[in-house]
N, C-alpha and C positions, 0 to 999 in steps of 0.2 A: 450440406445445409438445405433444408426444405424451404424453397422460396414461395412466397404468396404472390402470384402474378397479378391478382386484382387487389382493390383497396381492402384493407383490413377493416372489418365492420364489427365483429363481435369481440368480447373481451379476450378470448383465447387467441384469436388472430392478432389482436393488437399486442398482446404479451409476446407472441412469437415474433412479430415484426420488430418490437423493441429489442428483443434479444438478438435478432439478426443484425440490427444496426450496431449493437455493442460488439458482436462477434467480428463484423467487418472492420470496425474501428480498431479493435485489438490486433487483428492481423496486420494492418497497415502500420500501426504504431510500433510493432515489434522490430521493424526495419527502418522506419522513418522517424524524424523528429516530430514534435508536436506541430511546429510551424509547417512542416512538409505534408502533414496529413490534410488532404483536401476533401471537404465534405461532399463535393460533387462526385468525387471518385468513390467515396464510401457508399453514397446513395446508388451509384451505378453498379457497384459490386453486388447489390441485392435486388437490383431491378426496379428501383423507385426513383423519384425525382428528389432534388434537394428540398423543394417545398414540402414534399411529403415527409421527409426526414424531420423537418422543423415542427411537425405536428407532435413529435415525440420528445424532442429536445429543443429548448428555446434558442440555444446557441451552442457554439463549439465547446465552451467551458462547461456547461451543464452536462453535455454528452460525456466529456472526459471525467467529470466528477462521478458520474454514474459508473463509469468503467473503474474508477478508483475504488468505489464502494464494493463493486463486484470482486475486484482483486483482493481487497482486504478481507472480504468474507471467505475467499478461498484460502487466504493465509491463516485465518482463525481455524478453519476446518482441518487444514493440514497440521497445524500445531496441536489440535485436539488429539489427533492420533499419535503424533510424535512425542508428546509430553506424557503419554501413558507409560513410556519406558521408565525403568527404574534408574533415574539419573542420580548417582550418588555424589557427584562433585559439582561445584559451581562451573568448572571448565566444561564438563559434559553438557550442562544446561546451556552454556554459551554457544557450544557447537551446534546444538539443536536449533536454537533461536536463529543463529547465523544461517544455517542451512535452509531454514524455512524462508528466509528472505532471498537468498541467492537463487533458490529454485523458483522464485516468483519475480522474474525480472520486470514484468509489466508494472507490478506494484512499486518496485524500487524506482523505476523510471518516472512513474507518475508522482511519487513522493518528492522527487527532485524539483518538480515544477508546481507542486500543489499550492504553496503559499505565494509564489511570485507570479503565477499565471492563472491557474484554475480558479482561485478564489476571488479574483479581482472584480468580476462583473456580475456578482450575484445580487438578487433582491434580498431584502431582509428575511422574507419567508424562505427563500431558497437556502440562504446561509444558515438559518436556524434548523431547517430540515436536515441539511448535510451534517452539521455538527452533532445533531441528535443521533443520526445514524452512526457516526464515528464513536460517540459515547457508548452506545449500545454494544458495538463490536469490541471496543476496548474493554468494556465490562466483562464480556464473555472471555476474552483473552486473559484478563487479570484473574478471573476465577480459576482458569486452568493453572496459572502460576501459583495460586494460593495453596496448592498441595505441598509446596516446598517450604521448609521451615523459614528460610530467609525472607519470604514474602508474607508470612503470617502476621497479622496485626498484633500489637501488644495486648496483654491480658486485659487491661482496662478497657481497650477498644472492643475486644471480643465480648465483654460482659454488658456493654450498654446497648441501646436500641438504635444506633445509627444505621443509615442505609448501607446496602451492599457496596455501593460506589465508595462511600467513606471507608468502609472496612478494607477495601482493596487499594487504599492510597499508595502503599509501598509498591505494589505490582504496577499500578498505573504510572507512578513516577518512573519506574524502571522502563516501562514501554515507551514513555515520552523521551527518555534519554537514549534509548536504542534508536528511536525514530530520528532524533537529532543527529546521531552518529551516522545513520544511514544516509541522510541527505548530504551531510558534509563529505563523507567518503565517496559517494556517487559522483559528486562534482569534481573532486580531486582526481578520481581515477577514470573519468570519461571526458577528457579535454576534447575540444573541437578545433577545426580549422588549422591555422598555421601552427598553433601550439602542439596539437597532436602529431604534427609532422616533425617538428624540431626535437621533440623529446625521444625520438626513435634512435638518435645518434649520440654516442658518447661525446663529451661528458654529461650532456643534458639528459641522458636516459636515466639519471638518478631520480628525476622527477616522475618517471613512469612507475606507477604503483598498481599492484594487482588488487582488484575490488574485493574478492573473497577474503584474501589474506588480511588486508587492511581492516575490513569490517569485523572480522573475527577478533583481531587484536583489540579493537575498541570495545567490542561487546564483552570480551573476557574481563577487561578492566571494569566496565560498568557492573557486570555481574558480581565481581569480587567485592565491590563496595557495599553490596547488600549485606554481606557477612558482618561488616564492621558497624552497621547502623543499630 
């Protein structure tokens, strides 16, 4: 990582500084919980003060929301390549969607705290900007899914003049269901504290579930329902 030792003054330096903050936050969040990530330590990692960090992100929540958007962007780009494959069955599609999530653990971990923590202290403008970013990225992802018959809109919808978001209703609904499954499965498969310890031993180990396997099972079911709609 190229560190800027002096104050960032021009747009290029500011953009680089912002990316350095996101990068340092990501590294710490990979092994620590949201509560354990200390912004003093993040700032120190890149050689700035906490006050300087706050010039780029108003608070901890907005910093992590920016990281969420970055991770979602990565997910969309990954899926753009993965969905170019000739996926002939719903199960094959479900495997690709699941793999894209499993291989982006930062996105999964952030999704689990998105609604309960990260969206709590936003201003109206911040909330609107964040949701608009999500809508744009979901639109991109839904268009990738649109190549598959189960996500194509009905003929009557294809022939009218509605927006592309409206045309992608099936795909967006699918993505929302996948996101809901992701959040639930993450919490079920990532217990903390005493619970994490007690489920290591029989007979309580029946409650210990594998994240990848559980998520795949849910996404297969969600994907299969598209065929029946």
